[in-house]
Structures are given as C-alpha cells and as structure tokens.
N, C-alpha and C positions, 0 to 999 in steps of 0.2 A: 884663281886657283889661292888669292887669297880669302876667298869666303870659304871655300876648302879648309881650310886650316883653319877655321873661326871655330868651324861646326866640329873640330875635330877638338879641336881646344875645350872646347862647351864642351863636348860630353865627358873629358877627361874631368873634369871641375864637378859633372853634377855625377862620378862616377863619383872620386872622391868625398865631396858633398855626402855621397850617401853611408859609404863608407862610414866616414867619420861619424854621420848621426848613430848609425851603429853599432860600435864603438859606446859612444857617449852618451849616450843611452838605456835601461837595462828595465825590466817588467818583472815588480814581485807580486807576483798571482796570490788571493783571497787564501790564511789562515796561512801567512806565513810572512820571515822575515828578509830583508838581508843585508850578510859581514862587510863590508867592505875593504879590500884589499890591497895593495902598493906594493907594487914589487915581493909581495908575500909578506907585510908587516900586515895585520888586521889593526884595521882602523874605531875608535869610539863610537864612529860613525852607524847605527842601527837603519835603514831601512827601512820606510814599513808597505804595506799593499798599495802598488800604483806606479806609476810610468817616473824612472828619475832619472838625471843629468849626473855622468859620471865626465873619467876623464880614461882616454884610452888607454890609461898601462892600470888600470883597474879595475880590480876582479872586482865580483860578486857571488855570493857561495851562499842559498841555497838551507835557510833555517824551517821547517817540519815544525811549526808553534801550534797544532793540530794536535785531537785525543790520537797513541798514536796507542797499539797491544801489542806488549808483549813475555810472549812464553819465557817461563823461564823454569832449567830442571835441578834440582838440588840432593844434596845427600844432608842429610840432619837422623841429631840421638833426639830419644825418648828421655824421658824421667826414667825409664827401669831398661833405662841403653837400647832399646833396641832401633834398630836402626830403620829408618822412615825416606824412603823419597819421595819424594815432593814436586808433582809439576805446577807451576802457579801460575798463570794470565793474570799482567800486572795495566793499567789502565794506565799511560800516563799523559804530558804533557808540559811545556815549557816555557819558561814566562818571556814571549815577549824583551823583555828590558834585560835581561839579560841571554839574550842570543848571540852577546858580541864573548863575556865573560865566558860560555861551555864553551864558543868556538875556541876564542882564545890557548884556556888551557887545554884542555881535551882537545879538541877538535871535533869532526862531524863522527866519532861513533861512543859518544856519551851513551848508549846502550850499556857496551860495554864497559867502560873504563869508573860507567857510574852506579848505575843501574843494578846491576848483574849481582857486582859487591854488595848493592850494601838490599838485598832483597839477602843471601845467602847465609850476612850474619843475621842480622835481623831473625830469621827467619829460622834456624842457629838456634841462639834467645830466647824462640815464645819457646820452640820448639822441646829444648831442656826443662820445662813446667808441664811438659804434658807426660801419663803415661802411653802409651804407644791405644794403648783401644779409650783413651784418654781424646785422643786424637782423633778416632776417627766422630766420635759422640761432638767434640766442640769445633764443629772445621767452624763457624759464623764468628767462633771466639777470638780463634786467632788471625780469620781472614780480618775482626774488625782489629786483632793490634799491628799484625804487616802494616795496615791501611796508615796508622800513628807511626808507630816507629819509625820505616820508611820517608812519611811526608817530614818527624822532625830531624834527617838525615839531609833529605834533600832540596827541602826549602831555600834553602841563605843558601843557595846553588846557585839557581835557580829552576827548577824539577819541580815537581808538581804530580801526586800520584792525585787518580779520582777516584777507585774501584783497584780491591784484587777479590781471582779467586781460586780456590782451592779449584785446582783439574784433578788431578788426585792422588791418592794417599795407597804410596805403594808397599809393604812388609816382607818377612825374610817367610820361605816357607814354612819351615819351623817352630814361629810365627798363629802364622794363619793357624796353621793346619791343629792349636796351641787355644785357640781363639775358636776351631771346628769344634776338636771336641768340649766346651765346657757349652756352648754353644747348647751342644746331646745334648749332657749331664742338668742345663738349667730347664733345656723340655724334658728332657724327665719328671725330673722332679716337680716341672708343676703340674707334669702328669699324674701323677702318683699325691696330691696336696687334693687336682681336683676329686680323684679318688676316691679318694677319703674324703672327702668331706662330702660326693653326690653320697657317699655309704650313710654319713655321717647326717646328713638329709631324711635320707630312706628311713635307717629308723625311728629317726624322732617321729616320723609322717606313720612310720607302724604302727608305734608303742599308743599317738594320742588317737588313732585311726583304736585301735581298742580301750583304751581310753573315754572314747564318746559312745563303741558302743558294751561297753559295761555297766555304765554312768546311766542307760538305755533298759538299757533290759530293768536292770535293780529302778527306776523311774517306774518301771512297767510296772513288776509283780508288787509296786508298795502304794499302786497305785489298785491294781486286782486286790492285794490285802485288806486292801480299807472299802473296795465292794461288795469283799466276804461276808452276807447278814447273815445272820444269824439266819434268814428264811431261806437265801438262798444254799448255807448247808445241807439244809435238812427237806431242800430238796436235791441234790445231790446225792444223801446221805439215800432219800429212798426211791430216782433211780434206778441208781445200784443193789436197791431189799432183793431178796431173790422170793418175795414172799413166804418164804416161814415165819410160824411165830416160834423164841424158844423154848422149847419145853422143862416147866420141875415136878418133880414129885412128890406125892404128899404123902404116900405111906403103901402098906397092900401093895409096894409095886405100878397104884396104879398111874397115872396122868393122869394131869391138867392142861386144855390148853385156856389160853386166854388169851382173847379177842378174836374167834374163829370158831362160827356158829355153823352144828353141822349140817351135810349136808339135803339135811334131808327136812329137815329145822328148813333151811333158809329156801327150797319152794314151797 
C-alpha cells in the first residue's frame, strides 16, 4: 500500500515538473524575436532565437523580423488634379532591437498603425509633383522616392523598407479616353510626317536621277560632237547625196553639167 502511494506521489511530481518545464521554457524560431510580458506589462528584455527560460506567469509574443510583403491601395491626386488610384507592394522588416518598443507602443498591428499611413502620406506628396501622364512614365522615380521617404519616416521607429514596387496605376475613364485620343492624334501626325518625308525623298531621288540622265546625255553629245571630224561629215554628206550634180545655165538656154561624163563616152 505504501509503495503504491509512493508511485502516485512520484507520478504527480513528474507531471508537475513537466508542466512547470513547459510553462517555464519558450522557443524562439529563426527570424523572430520574443517580447516578454508579465501580467500584461511589456518587459524590456527581448528574446533572441533559441530556447529560453521564463517565469510561468510570463507570456512571450513572437515578432517576425524577416522581410514581409504588404500591399497597399491608396488614392492620390496628380499635379494636374487627376485622381490616381495606386496599388503598391511594400517589402519591410522589423529591427530586432526595436521589437520591444514597437510592440509596447502599437502592439502587433504595426502594419496598419505605422506603415500604411506612412505610405499614404509619402505617396500623396510625391504624386502631387507629377502630372498623371508623367506618373505612368516615371514609375521608377516614384518608387525610389517612396523608398527614401518611407525609410526617413520609419527607420527611427525600428521599421526598415527594403523595396517598393508600383503594381498598378488606375485613372478616371475620362482621362484614359483623353490619353487614347492624344495617342491617336500623335500617330496620325507621325504618319503624315512620315508620308511627307517619303514624298520629299522620292522627289529628291527623281530629281537626282533626271540630273544624272541629263548630264549623261550632255556628255554623250559632247563626245559625239568632238568625234565628228570634217571627213566624217563628208562621208555623211556623201551617204545622203542622191547622185545628182547641180546644173548651171551658160546661155542660149543651154545646160552644162559639171563632173558628169556622157554615157557614151563612159562606155
């Protein structure tokens, strides 16, 4: 009977030890820190990765210190007062050394309390410096400005923004229609300029071709003229002569032929 009681007491002690061990230890996973609270009071002690001892009445809140992604949708107005709906992807991390102060001041909802308002404020300030059309063509500059502006506002708190990407710009239907009309007009103007330049080029080519042809013909005529010697001209005259000599009157209506022998004498 006594032995049975001893076994029961030993079992109870083991269970109590196991429960106390469970309540008095905590494990912090990689990429996290632990913020300790004692009856709701936030302690300044920040637990790093690994196994730690704590009092049974203490709780540990895990803070993720890895790079996290947050998508933010916000509306702002451009320099030309166009409404610009922007969807952003913000990559950030929490400084492990500041985990305690961030949790103490804003709790675990620091994204909604700190990051989103900062994104809205910085984006509105930057968007106001560009026209709506410029916003589309200057995404990289706007992203760089957001990255710099957010870090200036959040680094002292313990939040570090590592990257900002603009996922989408959305404008009013009236503005989109105006942009499309402008693009059509620009395309028509470009086509007209292209057609004009093509016509000019063709005209210049035709003029140059005519000039070269005229110069060639002139050169050929000049060469031919230089080659027409007196003998060549005589040969041409002989080739065209019909064999008749001119006739002259010598009086008494008689005719005299020069250079032509009578047929009989010739025989």
